[in-house]
N, C-alpha and C positions, 0 to 999 in steps of 0.2 A: 504071549503075543497079544492076546485079547486085552490084557491089562494095559499094555503100552498103547494100543489103539484107543481104548476108552479114556486113558489119561490125555492123550493127544486131542481127542474130540472134546473133552472137557475144557482143555486149555483154549482151544479155538472158540468154543462157545463163550467162555469168560471174556476173551478178547473182543469178540463181536458185540456182546452185551455192553461192554465198557466203552465202545466207540462213541455212542451218543452222550454218554455220561461224562467221560473224561477227555476224549480227544476232540470231539465236535459238540461241546455243550452250547446251550443257548447263551448268547453273550450280547452285550450292548456296546455301542460306540460311545466314546466320551461325549458328554452333552452337558448343557447348563444344569447345575445342581446347587443346592445350598452348601454342601460340603462334600469333599472327596475323602474317602476313608481307605488308607493303606493298611490292610490286615497283615499280620505277621507271617513270616518275618518280613520286615521292610527292606527288601532287596533294592539295589540301585535301579533296576528297570522299573520297579513299582513306584519308587520315589520319583524317578524322572518323568514317568507318565503323569503322576499327580501334579508335579511342578509344571508340566506342559499344559495341563488343564487350567491351572492358575494363570500362567502366562497368556493363554488364549482367551482369558476372561470368562471361562465357564464357571468359575467359583472363586471365592476369596477366602476359603476356609479349608484347612487340611487337618485330618485326624490321622495319627500314627499309632498303631499298636506296637509298642516297643518293650521288649522284655528288659527288666532292670539289668540283666547281665550285659546288655548292649553298652552300658556305661562302664563296664570293666575294661581294663587296658587291652586284653586279648580280643575281646569282642568288638571294640571300637574300630579296629582295622577292617572287620567284616562288614560293618554297616556305617561307614563314615558319613554318607550323605544324610541318613536318617538322624544320626546323633547330632550332626551339625545343625540341621533344621530345628531339632528339638531344643538345642542348647543356646543358639544364637538368635538375636532379634530378627524378625522377618517383617516384610511389608505386607503380610497377610496373617490371618489368624491361624494359630497352630495349637492343637491339643495333642499332647503326647502322654501316654500312660501305659502301664501294664494292666490289662484287664484281669479281673479275678473271677474265675480261673483263666489262665493264659491259654485259652482254647478258642475255637471259632464260636462256640456258644457264649463264652465270656466276652468275646469281642462284640457279638450281637447284643448282649445285655448292655455293654458300655455304649454302643451306638444308640440304643433306645434311651438311655439316660441323657445323652447329649442332645438328642432330638427333643426330649421333653424340656430340658433346660433352655434350649436355644430357639425352640419353635420352628425347627427346620421342616420343610415339606418334601425335600428330595435329597438323596444321598447317592453318590457313586461309590461302589465298593470295588477296590482293585485287588486282584489276587492272580495266582497262576492258573492257567487254563484247566488242568485236571481238578482243581479245587472249586471251580465255579458252581457246579451243580449242587454240591453239598452246602456250600456257602449260601446259595439261594434258599435252600430248604430251611436252614437254621435262621437266617436273617428274617425270612418271612414269618417265622413263628414269633418273632419278637416285635415286628412292626409291619403293618399292612399298607404302609405308605409307598411313595414313589422311590424305588431303588433301581439304579442302573448297575449291572454286573459287568465289569470291564476286565478283560484279560490283559495282563501285563505283557504278554507276548514273549515271555522269557524262553530262551532256548533250553530244551531239556534233552539230555543225552538219553539214548535208548534204555540204559539201565535205570535211569531216573523215572522214565515212563513206567517201567515195570514196578518200581517201588511205589509210585503213585497208584497204580491199579490196585496193588495189594493194600496199601495204607487207606486209600479213600473207600475201598470196599469194606474193610473192617470198621472204619469210622462210620459208614452208613448204617451198619448194624447197631452201633451205639445210638445213633440218631433215631432210628426206628424204635428203640427201647425207651427213649426219653420222651417226655411229654412237655409241651409248652416251651416257653422261653427259658 
């Protein structure tokens, strides 16, 4: 019985510690920036938010982190909006690529390369809510400029919240073990 109580208490503690990190992280509202960056996977809600920022005149440049697999027939159906924006001419500037490695750290490195190439002073990064805190830590290791961290507002089922708690927590261990960009 003591083991069950201890495991239950540990689960509650993990859930409480995760609330400010994964459920209620610091986030920004969309605002004027030099580029909006949709980090992977480029889900339709993330792409729609980036497009709305462009439509609202907040930026004229979109960056999309898109795995090469997204161009395969099976994956095209999962990410139609991202593939369409990357393949067809747009009336705004678009950068689409698969960062190397295809991780948040690889995405941060690619962001830094684009900032250096284009002289950007501000970027908005769009991702899902439970990924915002870890994204902030990694991106700020690569660039100390003006970054807005915007939640895509995607609906997550309860099981997916549980997955994110576990995944993001394990990924934070990796972040703490890594140094620099």
